[in-house]
N, C-alpha and C positions, 0 to 999 in steps of 0.2 A: 456523800462523796467517798470514793475509795482512797483513803489516805495511804494505803499500802503501795500505791503506784508511785515509783520514784519520781517520774516527771511531774506529778501533781504536788508531791512534797516539795520538790525543788522550786516550782513556780510560786507556791504560797510562801515558802520560806524567803525567797528573794524579794517578793513584794513586802513581806513583813519587815525585813531589814532595811529595804529602801524607803519604807514609810508610805507606800502606796496602797497598803491594805488598811481599810478604814472601818470605823463603826463596829457593828455587830460581828462582821466577819473577822475583824482583828481580835475582838474579845474572845470569840469562839476559838480562834487559832491559839491564843494564849492558854486557854483552858486545856485544849487538846495537847499542846506542847508539854504541859506539866505532867501529862499522863503517858506520852509516847516518846521514848528515847530517840526513835528515828527522826522525829520532827525536830527535837533539840539538836541532833547532830547536823541536820540540814541547815538550821539557823546558824549554828556555829560555823559551818562551811562558808555561808554567804557573808557572815560578819568578817571572816578572814579575807574574803575576796574584795570586800568593799573598804577595808581599812586604808588602802592607798589613796582613796578619794579624799581622805581627810588630811593628806600630807601635801606640802607644796610641791609643785612640779618644776623640775629643772631640765635644762637641755643645753647641749654644747652649741655655742653660736659660732658660725664661720666668721672670719675676720671682716672688718668693714671694707677692706680692699676687694674681697671676693664679691660681696653684695654690690659694691659700686660698679664693678666690672659687668655683672649680670644686668644691672639696671641700665647701664649705658648702652648695652647691646640690644636689650629688649624694648625698652620704652623710655628713651631720653625725654625729659620734660623740663620746662623752664622752672626757675625757682618759685616756690610757693610760700605763702604765709605760714608761720608756725602753727602747728595743730597738735591736738592731744594724740599720743600714740595709741594705736589699736591694741587689743588684747594680745595678738600674736607677737607684735613687736615688743611688748613689755615682757612676755614670757621668754623670748629667745634673743633679745638684745638687738633686733633688727631695726634700724633707724631710717633706711632709705628705700623701702619697698614701694614700688608703684602700685596702683590699684589692681591692675591685672595680675601682677606677680603675687601680691598679698592674697588675692582670692585663690590662686593656685595652691599656695602653701597652706592656707587655712584648710582647704579640702584634704590635702595630704595629711596634715596633722591630726584632724579628726578621724580619718580613716585608719591611720597607722598607730597612733598613740593611744586612743581611747580604748579599743578592745583589749590590748594587753594589760592596760592599767586596771581594767575591771576583771581580768582573769577569765575572759570569755573564750570559749572554743566554739567556732561556728559549726563544727561537725557534731557537737554534743547537744542534742535537742533539749535535754533537761536543764541546760545552762541558759535557755532563752528567756530573757527578761520581757515583761510586758511592754508593749509599745509605749514609749515615754519620751518627754522632753526633759532635758537635764541641763542645768547651768552650773558652771564652776567659776565662782567670783573671787578675784584677788584684790588686795589693796595696792596702794601706790608703790610698795616695796616688793611686789611680786609674791606676797604670802597669801596662800589660799585662806579665805575667811568665811565663805558661805557656799553651801550647796543648795541648789534649787531643783525640784523635781515635780513633774505633773504627768498623769496618764494622758496619752495622746487625745483621747476623746472624753477626758474627765473635766470637771469644773473646779478642781481643788489643786492648789499649789502648796507643796510641803517645803518648809525651809528648815535647814539645819545650819546653825552658826558654829563653825569649827574653830574660829578665833574671835573672841569678843571684839566688837566694833566700838571704838571710842566715840561717844556722842554726848553733847551737852544735855543737861537735865531738861531744858526747854526746847529740845529738838527731837524730832522723830526721824526714822529711816524709811525711805520710800523706794519701792522696787519698780524699775522701768524696763520695758521691752524696747529694743532698738532694732527696727526693721532695716534691711539693707538700703531701702529707699523710703524715706518718710520720717516724720517726726517721732520722738520718743512717746511711748504709750504707757500711761500709769496703770500699774497692776494692783498695787495695794501697799499696806504698811508691813514692814518686817521687823523682827526683834533685833536688839543689839547683841544678844547672847541667847543660848539655849535653842529652842525649837519654836516654830510658828506655823501658821496656816493661813492661806488667803483663798476666799471664795471668789471664783471668776464669774463674770456676767455672761460668759459664753464658753463653749468647749475650748480646751487648749489648742486644738487643731485650728480652730477658727482664728484665734488671737495670735498664735505663735508660728504659723506656717511659714511666714516670710521674715521671721525674726532671726537675726544672726548673733546678737549679743544681748545680755541682760546687764543691768547696772543698778547701783544703789546710790541715792543722794540723800541729803538731810534737808529738813524743812522745819520751820517753827511749829511746835505742837499746837498752838492756838489757831494757826492759819488753816482754812479749809483746803482740801485737796485741789490741786491745779492741774492743768493740762500741759504744764511745762515744769521741768526740774527747777527748784528754788535756788540751787547752787551747783557746783561742779560735782561730778561723780566721784565718790570715795571708794567704791568697789565696782569692778567691771570684769566681765569674762564671757566666754562663748556660750551660746545656747545650742546644744547638740541634740540631734534626733537619734533615738535608739530603736530602729526598726529597719 
């Protein structure tokens, strides 16, 4: 490969920082990086670009009166049983969004907020990340705790815990994919701190194409994996597509 090409350096450096450069390719890149200042500079650039991903996201929330007015004009609905708030409601403090309105704002949030957060310029080809799925999971207090990433056609999920997750010694943490329509799908076991990796039984595109959220629950360590979460979700967040 011609590592003098800026677009190739940037692509490999972004994959290296994101954690999607694996195996021998990653080890070879580390060797080359020790010898090539240009590669080290590219890695440093992408590390600076990705730093905001490890910080809690905040946003200014309109008043409850504003949302109530929008809701009453768009989709008035009868009272419903109490439910767990979705990730968008937890992030932005919205408590009364109907299904249609929530879907609209989820799309806007992913389109408007994610690219600036990652420092991407759509007009700069060297900033193009590999096609990937990424999840940004928060705890019940709205603090970002875990980053999830997988190549679109890969079979590996990389996990980075940005805030240690409290879990009892006899419990493990399980990662679930939440389709828009359908039951939660078990993906594997994730660490309470540090980094981890899950081998998928099929390409991420096959498993995650219709998934809108990822979530983490706890389960007894001695119990075999189940097709249903053993308890409530302790982390939850959007599953975004980057392509």
